[in-house]
N, C-alpha and C positions, 0 to 999 in steps of 0.2 A: 536405428531402432525406432519404431513408431509407438508412441505412448498414447493410449486411448483412455482419457480420463474416466469416463463413465464406466467402461468395462473394468478398469483396474479397481475403481471404488467398490463396485458390487462384488468383484472377485475377492477382494480383501475382506469385505464384511462376511462373506461366506466362510472364508478361512477362519476368521475370528470365531464364528459360531461353532465351526467344527472343532477347533483346537480347545475350546472350553466346555464342550458339551458332554464329554465322556472320559472315563479313565481308560487305561490300557485294557484291552480285551485279551485275546489270545495272540501271542507273538507270531504263531504259525499262520495266522490269517492276515497279517500285515501285507498290503500290496505296495511294493516299493515304488510303483508308478502312480500311486494315488495316496500320498502321505496325508496324515491328519494334522501335521504340524509343518509349517513352512519356516525355513531358516531365516536368520536375520539378513543374510546376503540377498535373499529374494524378497524381503519386505521393504528394503530401503527405497526402491523405486516408487512404491506406493505411498510411502510417507512423504516423499518429495512431491509427487504428482498431486496428491490430494491437498497438501499444504498450499499448492498453487491453485489448481482448478476448482476445488471445492471451497476452500477457506478464503485465500487472498482475493480471488476473482469475485467471490460473493461479497467480500468486505469492501471492494472498491467499485463495484458496478454502479450502485446508487450514489456513493460518495463522490463520484466523478461529476455528478450534477450538483450536489450540495456544495462542492468545492469550486464550482464555476469553471470547470474545464469544458464539459459538453453541454450543448443546448438542444432543445427539441424543436421539431417543426410546428407542432400544435400546442396550444395552451391548455388543452383539456385532455383527459385520458390518463391511463396508468403511467405512460412514459414521462409525463410532466411532473409527477408527484415528487420525485427526488429533488428536482430543480427548484420546486416551490415549497419544499420542506413539509410535505404531507406524509410523513412517516407514521406507520402504524405498527401493530404487533405482527404484521405479516412480512416483516423484514427477516430473512432467513439465514443470516450469517451464523446465528447461534446454533441452529440445527446442523448446518453444513460443517461447522468446526467440531462440535461435540460428537456427532454421530459418524460422519463420513471421513473425518481427517485425523483427529487427535488419538483415537484408538490405535491407529497405525503407528504413531510416534511412540506410544506407551509400549505396544508389543515389541517394537524395535529395541527399546531399552531392556525389557525383560529378556528377550531372546539373546541379546548381546551379553547380558550378565550370565545367563545359563550356559552359553557357548564359550565363555572365556574370551570374548572379543569386545573389549571396552571401547574400541573406536565406533562400533555400532551404538553403544550406549551414549557416547558423546553426540553422535548424529541425531539420535532420537531426542535427547534432552535439548539440543539446540533448536530443533524444529518445534518441539513442544513449547519451549519458552517463547519462540516467535509467535506461535498461534495464541498462547495466553495473552501476549502483548497486543495482538490484533484485537482480540475480544475485549479485554479490559479497557482499551483506549476508545472503544465505542460504547460499552455498556457500564463501565465502572466496576461494581462488585460482580464477581463471577465465581463459578465452582472450580476449585483447585484441589483442596485437601480431600474432598469426597468424590473426586472424579475416578473413573475406571482406572484400576492399577495393574491390570493384566493378570490378576490372580483371583481376586474376590468377585462376588456377585455385584452387579450394578446397583447403586443406591438411587432410587427413583425420586427421592425427596432430599437431595443433598443440601447441606448448608453452604451458603456463599461466603467467600472471604471478601472483606472490604478491600478497596483498591490499594491501599498502603501495604497491606499484607500480601496481596498478589504481586506487587512490585518486588517485595523481598523474596518471594518464591521464584520469580523470574530470574533475579540476580543470582540466587543460589543454584538454580538449574544450570545457568551458563557457567558459573564457577566449576560446578561438578563436570560439565561437559569438557571444559578446558583441561581439567585433571585427567579425564578419560582419554582425551586425544594425546596427552603426554605419556600415556602408558607404553612401556616397551615389551609388554607381555601379551600383545594382541595376537590371537590365533588365526583369524580370518581377515583378509584384506577387504576393504570397503567395496572395491569394484570387482571382486572375484567373479561375480555373475553378471557383470555389466550393469548393475543396478544403480551405481552412482552416476546418474545422468547429469549431475550438476558439476562435480569436481573430479570425476574419473579416478577416484581413489586417493586424491591428494589430501592427506590428513592435515598438512600445514594450512591449506586453504580453509578446510573445515574449522580449524582452530581460530583462524583469523575471522571467519564468519561469526563465531561465538563472541569474540572480542568486539566485533562491529556492533552486534546487537546490544552488548553491555553498554557501549558508548551511547547508543541511541536511547535506551531506557533511562540511563543515568541523566542524560541531557533533558529528558522530559520534565525533570523536577525543578525547572528554572524558577517556578513561583514559590518553591519551598526553600526559604533562605537558610533554614537550619540543616537541610539535607542536600542541597545542591553543592556539589564538590567538583569544581573545574579540574583540579589535579587528577582525580580519578577518571574523569572523562577523557582527559588528554592521555593518560596512561593507557586507557582502553583503546583509544584511537591509534596510538603508536603501535599497539600490538595487533591491530585490525588490518584490513586490506591496505597494502602500501604500494600498489602499482596497478596499472591497467591490466585487464584480463583476469581479474580475481573476483569479479562481482558474483554474488549469489543470486542466480536467476534461473527461471525455467525457460528452456528453449523450445519453441514451437517448430513444427515441421510443415513442409509443403508437399503436395502431391499425394497426400493420404486421405483419410476420412476427414469430415468436417471438424470433428473434435480434436484433430491434430493441429488445427489452425488457431491462431490467436483469437480469442473471443471478440475482441474489439473489431476484428475483421469480418467475422461471419456469425458464428453460432450464438453470440451474446446478444442478438437482437438486431442484426444488420443485413440479413439475407433478404433479397427481393422476393416478394410473394410470387407464387406460381402464376405465370402469364403476364407478369409486370416486367417490362424491360427499361422503363424510364424512371430513374431515381427521383425525378421531379413530380412523378405521378402522385395524386392525392391518396392513391391506394397504398403508397409506401410511407410508413411512419416509423422510421428506425428509432431505436432507443435514444440515440443522440444523432442529430442531423448535421450540426455544424459546431465548430469551436466557438467559445464565447469571445466577445470583444475584450473582456478582462484579460484572458490569456493572450490574445493578440497584443494587448498593451504591454504585457510583460516582455514580449519579444520585439517590441518596436520602440521602447523607451528605456532610459537608464534609471537606476534606483536613485532615490532622494530628490533629484532635480526634475525627473521625468523628461529630461532632454530627449529629443527624437534621435533614435539610432536603431537601425535594423539589425537585430541579432542574427548572425549567420546561421543559427540553428532553425530559424523559422521555416526555411525552405526544406529542411530535413524533417520537420515535424508535421507541417500542414501544407496544403495546396492553396494557391490564390483563387479568387473568384473567376469562374469561367467567363463572366460578362466583361470584365475589364482588367483582369490580371492583378487586382489589388488584394492585399490581405485584409480581411474584414471579419468581424464576429457579431453574433446576435446578442441582444439584451438577454440576460439571464431571466428565465421565467416568462419571456415575452413572445416566444415563437417567431415564426416568419412575419406575422403581422406587426410585431413590435419593432422591426427594423434593427439597424445597427445600434449596439450598446454604447455606453459612455466612452469617450476617448480618454487617453492617458491623463490629460489635463482636467478631467472631470466635466468637460463640455459635451453636450449631446452629440450623438452620432447622426448619421443620415437616416432619418425615419422613412425615406422613400424607398429604401432598399428592402423590398419585401418579396423579391423573386428568388427562388432557390439558387439560381445561377449567380446571384450577387455574393455568394458565400462558398468558400471551399468546404468540401465535405469532411465530416469527422472521421468516418471509417475509411480504412485503406488510404489514408492521406500522407503517411510518412512513417517515421521510425517506430512510433509506439502503437500504431493501429494497422499494421500490414500483416499479411498472412503469417510470416515467420518472425514477427516482432517478439523478442523475449519479454517475459514478465519478471521484472526484478523484485527480489525480496529486499536486498540492501546492496548498495554499490560503494565502490571506492570514492566516487564523487561525494556521496552523502557523508561518508566518514570524514572527509576533509572539511566539509562545511560544518559538521558537528564540532570538529576540532577548532574551527575558526570561531564558532560561537563561544565555546568554553574559554578560549584565549581572550576573546573580546571582553567577556564577563570577568576575567581575572586581570584586566588592564594591560595585557600584552598586545599592544596595538600592532607592532611589526609582525609578531607571530601570527596574529589573527589575519592580517592581510596576506601573508605568505600562504597560509592554509586555504584561505578563501580563493585566491587566484588559482591555486592548484586544483581546487574542487571544480571551479568553472572550466578550466582547461581540460580536466579529465572527462567531464561530460561532453564537451565539444569534440574531443578526440573519439569518444565512443560513438558519437553520431556521424563521424566522418567529415568534420569540418577541417579545412586545410589549415596548415600551420600559419600561413599568411593571414587568413581571416581571424584565426585565434589571436594572433599578436595584435592585429588592428583593433579587435574588440577590447582587449585588455588595455591597450593604449588609450582608447576612447574613455574607458572607465577612469583611468589615471588623469586624463586631461579634464574630466568632469568633476574632479575633486575627491577621488577615492581615498587618498591618504588623510585628508582633512575629515572626511566623513567618518572614518573609523576612530577618530578621537571623541566622537559622540556616540553613546551606546545605541540610541534609537536609530540613528543614521547607519551605523554599522550593521545593526540587525536588519534594516531595510535591504541592504545588499545581500546579506546571508539568506534571509527568508525568501526574497524574490528569486534568488538563484536556486534555492531548494525547490521552490514551486515549479521552476522550469525543469530542473534535472531529475526531479522525482515525479515527473508527469504521470498523472492518473493513479498515483499511489496514495492510499488513505493517510499515510504519514503526514501529508501536507495539511490535512484537517487538524492534526495535533498541533502543528506549527501555528496555524491560524488561531486556534483557541489559546495557545500559550501567549500569542501576541495580541489577544483580545480583538482580533479582526481590525487592527489599527490601520487607518488610512495613512498615518505617518510612516508606516512600514510598507504597506502594500500599494499605496497610491490612492488617489481620490476616486478612481473608478471602481474600487471595491465597495459595492453597496448591496443591500439585500435585494432579493429577486422581485420582479414584478409578479402580480397574482399570488402574493404571499399567502400562506396558510394562516389567515387571521383568526381562525378558531383557537389557535394556540398562541400566535405571535401578535403583539400589539402593533398595529399598522402605524401608529404615531411615535413609536419608540425605535429610532434608528440604531440604537446601541444594543438591541435585543437580538442575539444571534443563537443559532442552534448549537447545543452543547453536548448532547448525548443521544443515544438511540433507545427505542422502546424494546423491552424484552419480548421474545417470541411468544405467540399465543399458547403453544403447547406447554411451555415452561410455566407460564402464568397459571394455566389451568391445573397442571399436575403438582406444582410446587409453590402455591401462593404465599405461604409464610416466608419463604426465602426471597421471593420477588418483591413483595411489598407494593407500594403505590406504583402501578405501571401505567397510569394515565399518560396520554401523550403530552399534556400540558406540563406535568411534573418531569417526565423523562427527557423531553426535548429541551427544556429550559434549565434544568439543574446542572450546574458545572460538576465535573468529576473531581475526585480528590486532588489530583495534581493541577487542576485548573483553578484551584482556590488559593489565593495568596496567603502566605504564612511566614 
């Protein structure tokens, strides 16, 4: 089945308008082939699709530059803005989530309730909670209580909830979803119309998806000493995904229309212009040109010691340079003219490498950026690494190491790494001092956060981890530095500890609802830590 994101989005919006615009008219005039209300079974596919293509994609497109995964060819122009932290009120995650995505989740909840099918209620609440999480982790305060409820008129000047309240709402939604999935009185199966394109009607996997999200958001509270509860995180992890093949992700297709393809491969800003055949042409300026040297360092050195070791996943994720077969990345914010970025030991890279062929391409380079690459919402590997962090913070060193190594292995298995290479990599970690490292919290976190950065490649969740870790070089290595050509209108060029902490609200929300938005200046929004990012 081919899922066309844009068509489904506009179709579902049309259905939304139809289903809320009028009351019953004359029953005799109802056309069974043109219904004014769509069943929950037919809405699930849209809720999943837009949660990915409209919300998650839009929430990670620019963050991939902010997070130092992708680098641009040029140092000027719109593509370089994210990499250099030049964010404005034209960042459109807000609109994509509130207009194109979450109404589908709410309608799924309402229809499931009306039809006596609580499993659809659970799916809707799980997806809604995830989208609230995506939004609040970038903006902080967001609209929850005054958001569209599927029954009432839209409130165009809604009150925003502070992030602490939003987190309570997310946890409540996920608890309610789990209860709904446990219901034995469900009338309609999730996949009766083939709409469950993620789990094919497997309610157990949906329930584990909800538990996985609970673990993620509870773990975000690591700076809140009175709220962070490792036991609850571990409980949620134990009830979440517990094996390979359970990941919540959106599967892209090949052989269809362009929008069937992973956006990192094509329609997200990586298609050659008409008449251009050479990707080195100056006429081709893709959204991201090459991977960063920082990411290359994550895949060519070990945590804590930065000892040289080539991670077997590197050949699964990226391609080497055409010029010499070496894995190499650009300086963040420096474009091709900036040459190779800092090496893992913090020493300068090769500044003479300014030809496009000195770098492997970002798009269509491997597991995460190919035509059929899935877009993960949350994975088994992430769950195990969350569990590892919670156990580390509760001083269960052996339990933390066990969960950590399984998280690493799970991601390697997902990428198709051989068992021999997996075992050799784990043996290298052990020989480099893994057991000793986990007796020190910072060193243990270095292992966990670096592995999350690799295994959650291109997911905005890694920006959450970087903020929770205060962009620590002790955790991420000495090559984690701010970008070249930094936005010095907002950021102090002489303050290396000043990092980007949040996003600017969208222009239309600022214009329509200024009382709720408050100070939306770039200097305030980009520099102000969110609630969970403030130690307490």
